C-alpha positions in Angstrom: 11.5 -7.9 -10.4 9.7 -4.9 -9.0 11.2 -1.5 -9.6 10.4 1.7 -7.7 10.9 5.0 -9.5 10.8 8.3 -7.7 10.1 11.7 -9.1 9.4 15.2 -7.9 12.7 16.2 -6.4 14.3 19.6 -7.1 15.5 22.8 -5.7 13.2 25.0 -3.5 13.6 27.8 -1.0 13.3 27.2 2.7 9.6 27.4 3.7 8.5 26.1 0.3 6.8 22.9 -0.6 7.5 19.9 -2.7 5.7 16.7 -3.5 7.5 13.4 -4.2 6.0 10.5 -6.1 6.9 6.9 -6.4 5.5 4.3 -8.7 6.1 0.6 -8.7 6.5 -1.2 -12.0 4.8 -4.4 -12.9 1.3 -5.5 -12.2 -0.8 -8.2 -10.5 0.6 -7.5 -7.1 0.0 -5.4 -4.0 2.4 -3.9 -1.5 2.2 -4.1 2.3 4.2 -1.2 3.7 5.6 1.7 1.7 7.7 4.6 2.8 10.2 7.3 2.2 13.7 7.4 3.5 16.4 10.0 3.0 20.2 10.1 3.1 22.9 12.7 3.1 26.4 11.6 1.8 28.4 10.2 4.6 25.4 9.6 6.8 23.1 6.6 7.3 19.8 6.4 5.6 17.0 7.3 7.9 13.3 6.7 7.7 11.1 9.8 7.0 7.6 8.3 6.9 5.9 5.0 6.3 2.3 4.0 5.5 0.8 0.5 5.8 -1.6 -1.0 3.3 -4.5 -0.1 5.6 -3.4 3.5 5.9 -1.6 3.6 9.2 1.2 6.3 9.1 4.3 6.9 11.0 6.6 9.9 10.8 10.1 10.8 11.9 9.8 13.4 14.6 11.6 16.2 12.7 9.0 16.1 9.8 5.9 15.5 11.9 3.3 18.1 11.1 5.2 19.2 8.0 5.2 16.1 5.8 2.3 13.9 4.7 2.6 10.5 3.3 -0.2 8.9 1.2 -0.6 6.1 -1.2 -2.8 4.9 -4.1 -3.1 1.1 -3.8 -4.6 0.8 -7.3 -1.5 2.3 -8.8 1.0 0.8 -6.3 2.2 4.4 -5.7 3.2 6.4 -2.7 3.5 10.1 -2.3 5.2 12.5 0.1 3.9 16.0 0.5 6.5 18.2 2.0 5.7 21.6 3.4 7.6 24.2 5.4 10.8 22.8 4.1 14.1 23.5 5.9 17.7 23.3 4.7 18.1 20.3 7.0 15.6 18.4 4.8 18.2 18.5 1.9 18.9 14.9 1.0 18.4 12.2 -1.5 15.0 10.7 -0.9 14.3 7.1 -1.5 11.1 5.3 -2.0 10.8 2.0 -0.2 8.4 -1.0 -0.3 8.2 -4.0 2.0 6.1 -7.1 1.7 4.6 -8.2 -1.7 1.5 -10.1 -2.3 1.7 -11.9 -5.6 -1.0 -14.3 -6.8 -2.1 -15.0 -3.3 1.4 -15.6 -1.9 3.1 -13.1 0.5 6.8 -12.4 0.0 8.7 -10.7 2.7 10.9 -8.8 0.3 11.9 -5.2 0.2 12.6 -2.8 -2.7 14.3 0.5 -3.0 14.1 3.2 -5.6 17.2 4.9 -7.0 16.4 8.1 -5.2 15.5 11.7 -6.0 17.5 14.7 -4.9 15.8 17.4 -2.8 17.7 20.6 -2.1 16.4 23.3 0.1 18.2 26.7 -0.1 18.3 29.3 2.6 
């Protein structure tokens, strides 16, 4: 069982920056698409940014130009650099992975981290 663990959340002022990290447990596997999602209590979880194994990125419109997603395939890790943070960015951020290659076999599975809280004060 693959586990995703997020870190880097915290409290920052509006206009500040924060970097989130996510590392996948285990070894001898590679991940297809990784991404970051966020959720506010009472609302649906929404995608923030995704990145494919070849480096293609996609961003939600509201974070485009402010957030940058990157990954380290050797570490099975994904990162989210968040700049010019706004109070509207306050949410629990979840790491996500989809598609696992294990010993030459592709599995169309998806995994979620437990989330890390990001709070932006005015």
